[in-house]
C-alpha positions as CSV (number, residue, x, y, z in Angstrom):
1,M,109.9,-133.8,253.9
2,L,106.7,-132.5,254.3
3,E,106.1,-134.3,257.3
4,L,109.2,-133.2,258.7
5,A,108.4,-129.9,258.0
6,R,104.9,-130.0,259.3
7,R,106.3,-131.3,262.9
8,R,108.9,-128.6,262.7
9,A,106.3,-126.1,262.4
10,D,104.2,-127.4,265.1
11,E,107.1,-127.6,267.4
12,L,107.6,-123.9,267.0
13,G,103.9,-123.0,267.1
14,R,103.6,-121.8,263.9
15,S,100.8,-121.9,261.3
16,I,102.3,-122.3,257.8
17,D,100.8,-123.6,254.5
18,L,102.8,-126.5,253.1
19,R,102.1,-128.2,250.0
20,V,103.3,-130.6,247.4
21,G,103.4,-129.0,244.1
22,D,104.8,-128.8,240.6
23,A,107.2,-126.3,240.1
24,Q,106.4,-126.0,236.5
25,C,102.8,-125.5,236.9
26,L,102.5,-123.7,240.3
27,E,99.0,-123.4,242.0
28,F,99.3,-119.3,243.0
29,D,98.2,-116.3,241.4
30,D,100.4,-114.1,239.8
31,S,102.5,-111.8,241.8
32,S,101.5,-113.6,245.3
33,F,105.0,-113.8,246.9
34,D,107.7,-111.2,247.8
35,S,110.3,-113.8,247.7
36,V,110.8,-117.2,245.9
37,V,113.6,-119.5,247.0
38,I,114.9,-122.3,244.8
39,T,117.4,-124.8,246.0
40,L,119.2,-127.9,244.3
41,A,115.8,-128.2,242.3
42,L,116.5,-126.9,239.0
43,C,118.8,-129.7,238.3
44,S,116.3,-132.2,238.5
45,I,112.9,-130.7,237.0
46,P,112.1,-131.8,233.7
47,D,111.5,-128.3,232.2
48,D,113.7,-126.0,234.2
49,R,113.2,-122.9,232.0
50,Q,109.3,-123.6,233.0
51,A,110.0,-123.7,236.4
52,V,112.3,-120.3,236.3
53,S,109.2,-118.8,234.3
54,E,106.6,-120.1,236.9
55,A,108.7,-118.4,239.6
56,R,108.7,-115.0,237.8
57,R,105.0,-115.2,237.5
58,V,104.1,-115.6,241.1
59,L,107.1,-113.2,242.0
60,R,105.6,-109.7,242.5
61,P,107.5,-106.9,240.6
62,G,110.4,-105.8,242.2
63,G,110.3,-109.5,244.5
64,R,113.5,-111.2,245.0
65,L,114.8,-114.7,243.7
66,L,117.2,-116.6,245.7
67,L,118.8,-119.6,244.0
68,L,121.6,-122.2,245.0
69,E,122.1,-124.6,242.0
70,H,124.9,-127.2,240.7
71,V,125.8,-126.2,237.7
72,R,128.2,-126.8,234.4
73,S,131.7,-125.8,235.8
74,Q,133.6,-123.1,233.7
75,L,136.9,-125.6,234.7
76,A,137.3,-127.9,231.6
77,A,138.7,-130.6,233.8
78,V,135.9,-130.5,236.0
79,R,133.2,-129.7,232.9
80,T,134.8,-133.2,231.5
81,V,134.1,-135.1,234.7
82,Q,130.5,-133.8,235.0
83,R,129.8,-134.9,231.6
84,I,131.0,-138.2,232.2
85,L,128.7,-138.5,235.5
86,D,125.7,-136.6,233.7
87,F,125.5,-139.6,231.3
88,F,124.2,-141.7,234.1
89,T,123.0,-139.3,236.7
90,V,120.2,-137.9,234.0
91,R,119.5,-141.8,233.1
92,F,119.3,-143.2,236.7
93,E,118.2,-140.2,239.0
94,G,116.9,-137.6,236.4
95,D,120.1,-135.3,237.9
96,H,121.4,-133.0,235.1
97,L,124.8,-131.7,236.3
98,L,125.3,-129.4,233.2
99,R,122.6,-127.1,233.2
100,E,122.9,-123.4,233.3
101,P,120.0,-121.4,235.2
102,L,121.6,-118.1,235.2
103,D,120.7,-118.4,231.4
104,H,116.8,-118.9,232.1
105,L,117.0,-116.2,234.9
106,Q,118.4,-113.7,232.1
107,A,115.8,-114.9,229.4
108,A,113.0,-114.2,231.8
109,G,114.2,-110.6,232.4
110,F,115.5,-111.3,235.9
111,E,117.8,-108.3,237.2
112,I,120.7,-110.2,238.7
113,D,121.9,-108.5,242.0
114,R,124.7,-111.0,243.0
115,L,126.5,-114.1,241.5
116,D,128.6,-116.4,243.3
117,R,130.6,-119.7,241.9
118,L,131.6,-122.1,244.5
119,K,133.2,-125.7,244.8
120,L,135.3,-125.6,241.6
121,G,132.5,-123.7,239.7
122,I,129.8,-126.5,240.0
123,V,127.8,-124.5,242.9
124,E,126.2,-121.4,242.0
125,R,124.6,-118.9,244.2
126,V,122.3,-115.9,242.5
127,S,120.2,-113.0,244.1
128,A,118.1,-111.6,241.5
129,R,115.1,-109.3,241.0
130,R,112.2,-109.3,239.0
131,P,112.0,-105.9,237.4
132,P,109.6,-103.7,238.8
133,S,107.8,-103.1,235.5
134,A,105.5,-106.4,234.8
135,S,105.4,-105.3,231.3
136,E,108.0,-107.2,229.7
137,S,107.9,-111.0,229.7
138,P,110.3,-113.2,227.8
139,L,109.2,-116.1,229.1
140,G,105.4,-115.8,228.4
141,G,104.3,-114.4,231.9
142,E,101.6,-111.7,231.9
143,Q,101.7,-108.8,229.5
144,Q,100.4,-105.7,230.9
145,G,99.7,-102.5,229.0
146,S,100.0,-99.0,230.5
147,S,97.1,-97.4,231.5
């Protein structure tokens, strides 16, 4: 995928910094991005809570997080099928069908601007903001005192 992105950037004449990295330990300074986008990734990252914490850490106060993820359905029949499939997808592909990233966003102190559930409740689309004040940090990001 990285090679495809590089080719596309070249075709568009864009100079873009593309990297392979670990979402659980990002190689960027604190508060260095205006926006963070996570798409269909938290389901397969071993420590999804840490990945959310890292996204919060690199996001500037007031910055936006956009998330698209498949999640545990609120419909019992769909959730039952997900539980059966999850047994296999976790073991063979490391893909968790029953995760709830919204729980981690809320625990990290993100302010949820918009939340949409789609496709029988198995797809969640979230727009959230890191609070303007960087003083609170439920998941262990920086703690800054007021001066």
